[in-house]
DSSP file (Angstrom, degrees, kcal/mol; ACC not computed):
  #  RESIDUE AA STRUCTURE BP1 BP2  ACC     N-H-->O    O-->H-N    N-H-->O    O-->H-N    TCO  KAPPA ALPHA  PHI   PSI    X-CA   Y-CA   Z-CA
    1    1 A M     >        0   0    0      0, 0.0     4,-1.9     0, 0.0     5,-0.1   0.000 360.0 360.0 360.0 -41.6  -10.5   11.7   11.1
    2    2 A I  H  >  +     0   0    0      1,-0.2     4,-2.4     2,-0.2     5,-0.1   0.869 360.0  55.7 -67.8 -35.6  -12.5   12.0   14.3
    3    3 A R  H  > S+     0   0    0      2,-0.2     4,-2.4     1,-0.2    -1,-0.2   0.901 107.3  48.9 -64.0 -41.0  -15.7   12.7   12.4
    4    4 A H  H  > S+     0   0    0      2,-0.2     4,-2.4     1,-0.2    -1,-0.2   0.900 111.8  48.8 -65.5 -40.0  -15.3    9.5   10.3
    5    5 A A  H  X S+     0   0    0     -4,-1.9     4,-2.5     2,-0.2     5,-0.2   0.888 110.5  51.6 -65.7 -38.4  -14.7    7.5   13.4
    6    6 A L  H  X S+     0   0    0     -4,-2.4     4,-2.2     2,-0.2    -2,-0.2   0.926 110.6  47.4 -64.5 -44.5  -17.8    9.0   15.0
    7    7 A I  H  X S+     0   0    0     -4,-2.4     4,-2.4     1,-0.2     5,-0.2   0.911 112.2  51.1 -62.6 -42.0  -19.9    8.2   12.0
    8    8 A F  H  X S+     0   0    0     -4,-2.4     4,-2.2     1,-0.2    -2,-0.2   0.937 112.5  44.3 -61.0 -47.8  -18.6    4.6   12.0
    9    9 A W  H  X S+     0   0    0     -4,-2.5     4,-2.3     2,-0.2    -1,-0.2   0.848 112.7  51.6 -70.5 -33.3  -19.3    4.0   15.7
   10   10 A I  H  X S+     0   0    0     -4,-2.2     4,-2.3    -5,-0.2    -1,-0.2   0.936 112.3  45.9 -66.9 -44.8  -22.8    5.6   15.5
   11   11 A S  H  X S+     0   0    0     -4,-2.4     4,-2.0     1,-0.2    -2,-0.2   0.873 113.0  50.7 -66.9 -35.2  -23.7    3.4   12.5
   12   12 A T  H  X S+     0   0    0     -4,-2.2     4,-2.4    -5,-0.2    -1,-0.2   0.916 110.7  48.6 -65.4 -43.3  -22.3    0.4   14.3
   13   13 A A  H  X S+     0   0    0     -4,-2.3     4,-2.5     1,-0.2    -2,-0.2   0.895 111.6  49.6 -64.1 -39.8  -24.3    1.1   17.4
   14   14 A L  H  X S+     0   0    0     -4,-2.3     4,-2.4     2,-0.2    -1,-0.2   0.875 110.3  50.8 -67.2 -36.4  -27.5    1.6   15.4
   15   15 A A  H  X S+     0   0    0     -4,-2.0     4,-2.2     2,-0.2    -2,-0.2   0.919 112.1  46.4 -66.6 -42.9  -26.9   -1.7   13.6
   16   16 A V  H  X S+     0   0    0     -4,-2.4     4,-2.5     2,-0.2    -2,-0.2   0.913 112.3  51.2 -64.7 -41.7  -26.4   -3.6   16.9
   17   17 A W  H  X S+     0   0    0     -4,-2.5     4,-2.3     1,-0.2    -2,-0.2   0.911 110.7  48.5 -61.5 -42.5  -29.5   -1.9   18.3
   18   18 A G  H  X S+     0   0    0     -4,-2.4     4,-2.2     2,-0.2    -1,-0.2   0.881 110.9  50.8 -64.8 -38.7  -31.5   -2.9   15.3
   19   19 A L  H  X S+     0   0    0     -4,-2.2     4,-2.4     2,-0.2    -2,-0.2   0.909 110.7  48.7 -64.8 -42.6  -30.3   -6.5   15.5
   20   20 A V  H  X S+     0   0    0     -4,-2.5     4,-2.2     1,-0.2    -2,-0.2   0.920 112.5  47.8 -64.1 -43.8  -31.2   -6.6   19.2
   21   21 A L  H  X S+     0   0    0     -4,-2.3     4,-1.8     2,-0.2    -1,-0.2   0.880 112.0  50.5 -64.3 -37.9  -34.7   -5.2   18.6
   22   22 A D  H  X S+     0   0    0     -4,-2.2     4,-2.8     2,-0.2     5,-0.4   0.905 110.8  48.0 -67.2 -41.3  -35.2   -7.7   15.7
   23   23 A I  H  X S+     0   0    0     -4,-2.4     4,-1.9     1,-0.2    -2,-0.2   0.887 112.0  50.3 -65.9 -37.8  -34.1  -10.7   17.8
   24   24 A M  H  < S+     0   0    0     -4,-2.2    -1,-0.2    -5,-0.2    -2,-0.2   0.852 115.4  43.2 -67.3 -33.3  -36.4   -9.5   20.6
   25   25 A A  H  < S+     0   0    0     -4,-1.8    -2,-0.2    -5,-0.2    -1,-0.2   0.911 132.0  17.4 -79.8 -43.5  -39.4   -9.2   18.2
   26   26 A R  H >< S-     0   0    0     -4,-2.8     3,-0.8     1,-0.3    -3,-0.2   0.499  95.8-138.3-111.1  -4.8  -39.0  -12.4   16.2
   27   27 A G  G ><  -     0   0    0     -4,-1.9     3,-1.4    -5,-0.4    -1,-0.3  -0.464  63.8 -25.6  81.1-155.5  -36.7  -14.5   18.3
   28   28 A L  G >  S+     0   0    0      1,-0.3     3,-1.2     2,-0.2     4,-0.3   0.588 122.3  81.2 -73.4  -9.1  -33.9  -16.6   16.9
   29   29 A A  G X  S+     0   0    0     -3,-0.8     3,-1.1     1,-0.2     4,-0.3   0.741  80.7  68.3 -65.7 -21.2  -35.7  -16.8   13.5
   30   30 A A  G X  S+     0   0    0     -3,-1.4     3,-1.1     1,-0.2    -1,-0.2   0.772  88.9  63.8 -67.8 -25.1  -34.3  -13.3   12.8
   31   31 A L  G X  S+     0   0    0     -3,-1.2     3,-1.5     1,-0.2     4,-0.3   0.652  81.9  78.9 -74.3 -13.2  -30.8  -14.8   12.7
   32   32 A S  G X  S+     0   0    0     -3,-1.1     3,-0.8    -4,-0.3     4,-0.5   0.757  84.1  63.6 -66.5 -21.8  -31.8  -16.8    9.6
   33   33 A F  G <  S+     0   0    0     -3,-1.1    -1,-0.3    -4,-0.3    -2,-0.2   0.668  99.1  55.2 -72.4 -16.0  -31.3  -13.7    7.5
   34   34 A F  G <> S+     0   0    0     -3,-1.5     4,-1.8    -4,-0.2    -1,-0.2   0.498  84.8  82.8 -95.7  -4.4  -27.6  -13.7    8.4
   35   35 A I  H <> S+     0   0    0     -3,-0.8     4,-2.3    -4,-0.3     5,-0.2   0.955  91.8  46.1 -66.2 -50.0  -26.8  -17.2    7.2
   36   36 A F  H  > S+     0   0    0     -4,-0.5     4,-2.5     1,-0.2     5,-0.2   0.932 113.9  47.1 -62.5 -48.1  -26.3  -16.3    3.5
   37   37 A P  H  > S+     0   0    0      0, 0.0     4,-2.6     0, 0.0    -1,-0.2   0.881 112.4  51.1 -61.8 -35.4  -24.1  -13.2    4.2
   38   38 A L  H  X S+     0   0    0     -4,-1.8     4,-2.2     2,-0.2    -2,-0.2   0.908 111.0  47.4 -67.6 -40.2  -22.0  -15.2    6.7
   39   39 A I  H  X S+     0   0    0     -4,-2.3     4,-2.3     2,-0.2    -1,-0.2   0.914 113.0  49.9 -64.3 -42.0  -21.4  -18.0    4.1
   40   40 A L  H  X S+     0   0    0     -4,-2.5     4,-2.3     2,-0.2    -2,-0.2   0.914 111.1  48.1 -63.1 -44.0  -20.6  -15.4    1.5
   41   41 A L  H  X S+     0   0    0     -4,-2.6     4,-2.4     1,-0.2    -1,-0.2   0.886 110.5  52.5 -63.8 -38.4  -18.1  -13.7    3.7
   42   42 A G  H  X S+     0   0    0     -4,-2.2     4,-2.3     2,-0.2    -2,-0.2   0.906 109.9  47.9 -63.9 -41.5  -16.5  -17.0    4.6
   43   43 A L  H  X S+     0   0    0     -4,-2.3     4,-2.6     2,-0.2    -2,-0.2   0.899 111.8  49.7 -66.3 -40.0  -16.1  -18.0    1.0
   44   44 A L  H  X S+     0   0    0     -4,-2.3     4,-2.3     2,-0.2     5,-0.3   0.905 110.6  50.2 -64.6 -40.6  -14.5  -14.6    0.2
   45   45 A Y  H  X>S+     0   0    0     -4,-2.4     4,-2.2     1,-0.2     5,-0.8   0.921 112.2  47.7 -62.3 -42.7  -12.1  -14.9    3.1
   46   46 A Y  I  X>S+     0   0    0     -4,-2.3     5,-2.6     1,-0.2     4,-0.8   0.910 112.7  49.0 -63.8 -42.3  -11.2  -18.4    1.9
   47   47 A A  I  <5S+     0   0    0     -4,-2.6    -2,-0.2     1,-0.2    -1,-0.2   0.881 119.6  35.3 -67.2 -39.0  -10.7  -17.2   -1.7
   48   48 A Y  I  <5S+     0   0    0     -4,-2.3    -1,-0.2    -5,-0.2    -2,-0.2   0.745 129.8  25.5 -91.1 -23.9   -8.5  -14.2   -0.8
   49   49 A K  I  <5S+     0   0    0     -4,-2.2     4,-0.3    -5,-0.3    -3,-0.2   0.829 128.6  26.4-107.9 -43.8   -6.5  -15.4    2.1
   50   50 A I  I >X<S+     0   0    0     -4,-0.8     4,-1.0    -5,-0.8     3,-0.5   0.906 112.9  56.0 -94.0 -45.5   -6.2  -19.2    2.0
   51   51 A A  H >><S+     0   0    0     -5,-2.6     4,-2.1     1,-0.2     3,-0.5   0.865 100.5  56.3 -64.1 -41.6   -6.5  -20.3   -1.6
   52   52 A P  H 3> S+     0   0    0      0, 0.0     4,-2.2     0, 0.0    -1,-0.2   0.855 103.7  56.3 -61.9 -31.1   -3.7  -18.1   -3.2
   53   53 A G  H <4>S+     0   0    0     -3,-0.5     5,-0.6    -4,-0.3    -2,-0.2   0.852 110.8  43.9 -66.1 -33.7   -1.1  -19.6   -0.7
   54   54 A R  H X<5S+     0   0    0     -4,-1.0     3,-0.7    -3,-0.5     4,-0.4   0.856 115.8  46.5 -78.6 -35.6   -2.0  -23.1   -1.9
   55   55 A M  H 3<5S+     0   0    0     -4,-2.1    -2,-0.2     1,-0.2    -1,-0.1   0.857 107.0  56.8 -75.7 -35.2   -2.1  -22.3   -5.6
   56   56 A G  T 3<5S-     0   0    0     -4,-2.2    -1,-0.2    -5,-0.2    -2,-0.1   0.165 127.6 -83.7 -87.3  20.1    1.2  -20.3   -5.7
   57   57 A G  T < 5 +     0   0    0     -3,-0.7     6,-0.2     6,-0.1    -3,-0.2   0.968  64.6 179.4  81.2  57.2    3.3  -23.1   -4.3
   58   58 A G    > < -     0   0    0     -5,-0.6     3,-1.7    -4,-0.4     2,-0.2   0.385  50.9 -23.6 -68.9-149.8    2.9  -22.7   -0.6
   59   59 A P  T 3  S+     0   0    0      0, 0.0    -1,-0.2     0, 0.0    -2,-0.1  -0.429 136.0  20.7 -66.1 131.0    4.5  -25.0    1.9
   60   60 A G  T 3  S+     0   0    0     -2,-0.2    -2,-0.1    -3,-0.2    -3,-0.0   0.176 112.7  76.3  98.9 -17.8    5.5  -28.3    0.4
   61   61 A R  S <  S-     0   0    0     -3,-1.7     2,-0.1    -4,-0.0    -1,-0.0  -0.949  76.9-137.8-128.7 111.6    5.4  -27.1   -3.2
   62   62 A P        -     0   0    0      0, 0.0     2,-0.2     0, 0.0    -4,-0.1  -0.372  20.5-119.0 -71.2 145.8    8.4  -25.0   -4.4
   63   63 A R        -     0   0    0     -6,-0.2     2,-0.4     1,-0.1    -6,-0.1  -0.507  31.3-102.8 -79.6 150.9    7.7  -22.0   -6.5
   64   64 A T        -     0   0    0     -2,-0.2     2,-0.4     1,-0.0    -1,-0.1  -0.612  36.9-144.6 -74.8 126.8    9.2  -21.9  -10.0
   65   65 A K        -     0   0    0     -2,-0.4     2,-0.5    -3,-0.0    -1,-0.0  -0.767   3.0-144.1 -97.2 139.8   12.2  -19.6  -10.1
   66   66 A V        -     0   0    0     -2,-0.4    -2,-0.0     0, 0.0     0, 0.0  -0.892  12.9-136.7-103.8 126.2   13.0  -17.4  -13.1
   67   67 A K        -     0   0    0     -2,-0.5     2,-0.0     1,-0.1    -2,-0.0  -0.697  24.2-123.9 -82.5 126.1   16.6  -17.0  -13.9
   68   68 A P        -     0   0    0      0, 0.0    -1,-0.1     0, 0.0     0, 0.0  -0.357  28.8-108.3 -69.2 150.6   17.3  -13.3  -14.8
   69   69 A S     >  -     0   0    0      1,-0.1     4,-2.2    -2,-0.0     5,-0.2  -0.226  25.0-109.5 -74.0 167.1   18.9  -12.6  -18.2
   70   70 A A  H  > S+     0   0    0      1,-0.2     4,-2.2     2,-0.2     5,-0.2   0.858 119.4  56.0 -65.1 -35.1   22.5  -11.5  -18.6
   71   71 A K  H  > S+     0   0    0      2,-0.2     4,-1.8     1,-0.2    -1,-0.2   0.911 108.5  47.1 -63.5 -42.6   21.3   -8.1  -19.7
   72   72 A T  H  > S+     0   0    0      1,-0.2     4,-2.3     2,-0.2    -2,-0.2   0.915 111.3  50.8 -65.1 -42.9   19.4   -7.7  -16.4
   73   73 A M  H  X S+     0   0    0     -4,-2.2     4,-2.4     1,-0.2    -1,-0.2   0.862 107.8  52.9 -65.0 -35.1   22.3   -8.9  -14.4
   74   74 A S  H  X S+     0   0    0     -4,-2.2     4,-2.1     2,-0.2    -1,-0.2   0.883 109.4  49.7 -68.1 -36.1   24.7   -6.4  -16.1
   75   75 A K  H  X S+     0   0    0     -4,-1.8     4,-2.1     2,-0.2    -2,-0.2   0.929 112.0  47.6 -64.3 -44.4   22.2   -3.6  -15.2
   76   76 A V  H  X S+     0   0    0     -4,-2.3     4,-2.2     1,-0.2    -2,-0.2   0.895 111.6  50.5 -63.7 -40.5   22.1   -4.7  -11.6
   77   77 A A  H  X S+     0   0    0     -4,-2.4     4,-1.8     1,-0.2    -1,-0.2   0.886 109.7  51.1 -65.6 -37.8   25.8   -5.0  -11.4
   78   78 A G  H  X S+     0   0    0     -4,-2.1     4,-1.7     2,-0.2    -2,-0.2   0.883 110.3  48.9 -65.6 -38.7   26.2   -1.5  -12.8
   79   79 A I  H  X S+     0   0    0     -4,-2.1     4,-1.5     1,-0.2    -2,-0.2   0.899 109.9  51.7 -67.2 -40.6   23.8   -0.1  -10.3
   80   80 A R  H  < S+     0   0    0     -4,-2.2    -2,-0.2     1,-0.2    -1,-0.2   0.865 109.0  50.9 -65.7 -35.3   25.6   -1.8   -7.4
   81   81 A K  H  < S+     0   0    0     -4,-1.8    -1,-0.2     1,-0.2    -2,-0.2   0.890 109.3  49.8 -69.5 -38.5   29.0   -0.4   -8.6
   82   82 A T  H  < S+     0   0    0     -4,-1.7     2,-1.7     1,-0.2    -1,-0.2   0.785  97.3  69.8 -74.7 -25.5   27.7    3.2   -8.7
   83   83 A T  S  < S+     0   0    0     -4,-1.5    -1,-0.2    -5,-0.1    -4,-0.0  -0.487  75.4 136.2 -89.4  67.8   26.1    3.1   -5.3
   84   84 A G        -     0   0    0     -2,-1.7    -2,-0.1     1,-0.3    -1,-0.0   0.526  57.5  -7.9 -86.2-130.1   29.5    3.0   -3.5
   85   85 A S    >   -     0   0    0      1,-0.1     3,-0.8     2,-0.0    -1,-0.3  -0.466  55.3-141.1 -75.0 139.0   30.6    5.0   -0.5
   86   86 A P  T 3  S+     0   0    0      0, 0.0    -1,-0.1     0, 0.0    -2,-0.0   0.625  92.7  71.9 -75.4 -11.2   28.2    7.7    0.7
   87   87 A G  T 3  S+     0   0    0      2,-0.1     2,-0.1     0, 0.0    -2,-0.0   0.768  80.6  85.0 -76.1 -26.2   31.1   10.1    1.6
   88   88 A K  S <  S-     0   0    0     -3,-0.8     2,-0.3     1,-0.1    -4,-0.0  -0.421  82.0-116.3 -78.0 151.6   32.0   10.9   -2.1
   89   89 A R        -     0   0    0     -2,-0.1     2,-0.3     1,-0.1    -1,-0.1  -0.622  28.7-119.0 -82.5 145.1   30.2   13.6   -4.0
   90   90 A K        -     0   0    0     -2,-0.3     2,-0.6     1,-0.0    -1,-0.1  -0.596  20.5-129.9 -80.7 144.9   28.2   12.5   -7.0
   91   91 A S        -     0   0    0     -2,-0.3    -1,-0.0     2,-0.0     0, 0.0  -0.871  24.4-163.2 -98.2 121.9   29.3   13.9  -10.4
   92   92 A Y        -     0   0    0     -2,-0.6     0, 0.0     2,-0.2     0, 0.0  -0.740  26.4-126.4-102.3 150.7   26.4   15.4  -12.3
   93   93 A P  S    S+     0   0    0      0, 0.0     2,-0.3     0, 0.0    -1,-0.1   0.187  82.4  96.1 -81.4  20.9   26.5   16.1  -16.0
   94   94 A F        -     0   0    0      2,-0.0     2,-0.3     0, 0.0    -2,-0.2  -0.788  49.7-176.5-109.1 152.2   25.3   19.7  -15.3
   95   95 A Q        -     0   0    0     -2,-0.3     2,-0.5     2,-0.0     0, 0.0  -0.992  29.1-113.3-144.2 152.9   27.4   22.8  -15.0
   96   96 A V        -     0   0    0     -2,-0.3     2,-0.6     1,-0.0    -2,-0.0  -0.714  25.4-155.5 -86.6 128.0   26.6   26.4  -14.1
   97   97 A I        -     0   0    0     -2,-0.5     2,-0.1     0, 0.0    -2,-0.0  -0.920  16.4-131.7-106.3 120.1   27.1   28.9  -16.9
   98   98 A E        -     0   0    0     -2,-0.6     2,-0.0     1,-0.1     0, 0.0  -0.442  24.9-119.2 -69.8 140.7   27.7   32.4  -15.8
   99   99 A G        -     0   0    0     -2,-0.1    -1,-0.1     2,-0.1     0, 0.0  -0.255  12.6-122.1 -76.2 167.5   25.7   35.0  -17.6
  100  100 A S  S    S+     0   0    0      2,-0.1     2,-0.2    -2,-0.0    -1,-0.1   0.638  83.9  95.1 -86.2 -15.0   27.1   37.9  -19.6
  101  101 A K  S    S-     0   0    0      1,-0.1     2,-0.2     0, 0.0    -2,-0.1  -0.487  81.5-114.5 -75.3 145.8   25.4   40.6  -17.6
  102  102 A G        -     0   0    0     -2,-0.2     2,-0.4     1,-0.1    -1,-0.1  -0.538  30.0-115.5 -77.1 146.1   27.4   42.1  -14.8
  103  103 A K        -     0   0    0     -2,-0.2     2,-0.6     2,-0.0    -1,-0.1  -0.693  25.3-163.2 -86.3 132.9   26.1   41.5  -11.3
  104  104 A N    >>  -     0   0    0     -2,-0.4     3,-0.8     1,-0.1     4,-0.6  -0.964   8.4-160.6-117.2 114.8   24.9   44.6   -9.4
  105  105 A D  T 34 S+     0   0    0     -2,-0.6     3,-0.3     1,-0.2    -1,-0.1   0.741  88.7  63.3 -68.0 -22.8   24.6   44.1   -5.7
  106  106 A D  T 34 S+     0   0    0      1,-0.2    -1,-0.2     3,-0.0    -2,-0.0   0.818 102.6  48.8 -70.8 -29.4   22.3   47.1   -5.3
  107  107 A Q  T <4 S+     0   0    0     -3,-0.8    -1,-0.2     2,-0.1    -2,-0.2   0.590  87.3 101.8 -88.4 -10.6   19.6   45.5   -7.5
  108  108 A L  S  < S-     0   0    0     -4,-0.6     2,-0.1    -3,-0.3     4,-0.0  -0.523  80.8-112.4 -72.4 137.7   19.6   42.1   -5.7
  109  109 A P        -     0   0    0      0, 0.0     3,-0.1     0, 0.0    -1,-0.1  -0.404  15.1-135.0 -67.7 148.2   16.7   41.7   -3.3
  110  110 A K  S    S+     0   0    0      1,-0.2     2,-0.5    -2,-0.1    -2,-0.0   0.863  93.9  36.2 -72.0 -35.3   17.6   41.6    0.3
  111  111 A Y              0   0    0      1,-0.1    -1,-0.2    -3,-0.0     0, 0.0  -0.971 360.0 360.0-122.3 117.6   15.4   38.6    1.1
  112  112 A H              0   0    0     -2,-0.5    -1,-0.1    -3,-0.1    -2,-0.1   0.339 360.0 360.0-146.2 360.0   15.0   35.9   -1.5
């Protein structure tokens, strides 16, 4: 994790250093190369953060609600009934069947 952070900060420092050297060499004309990427990033931010809130019925426009079917509601009601008090033991459909071999305590491993 530290190695990834180190690589990130080194590459960020080198990018800033390159930007500073480019601005010193060509002046503010070097910033013209950043106009298109900044516009593209702004459009992507708008598309992913702002636009879905407006399309999906944001403030002022209620969202369409879907009424669940009776079958779905019966399933939900069944689940709610079974998740009762946490103090009771759950009953599982499994049972332990004892084997026909006799148990010999001498053959059992001491640590298992």
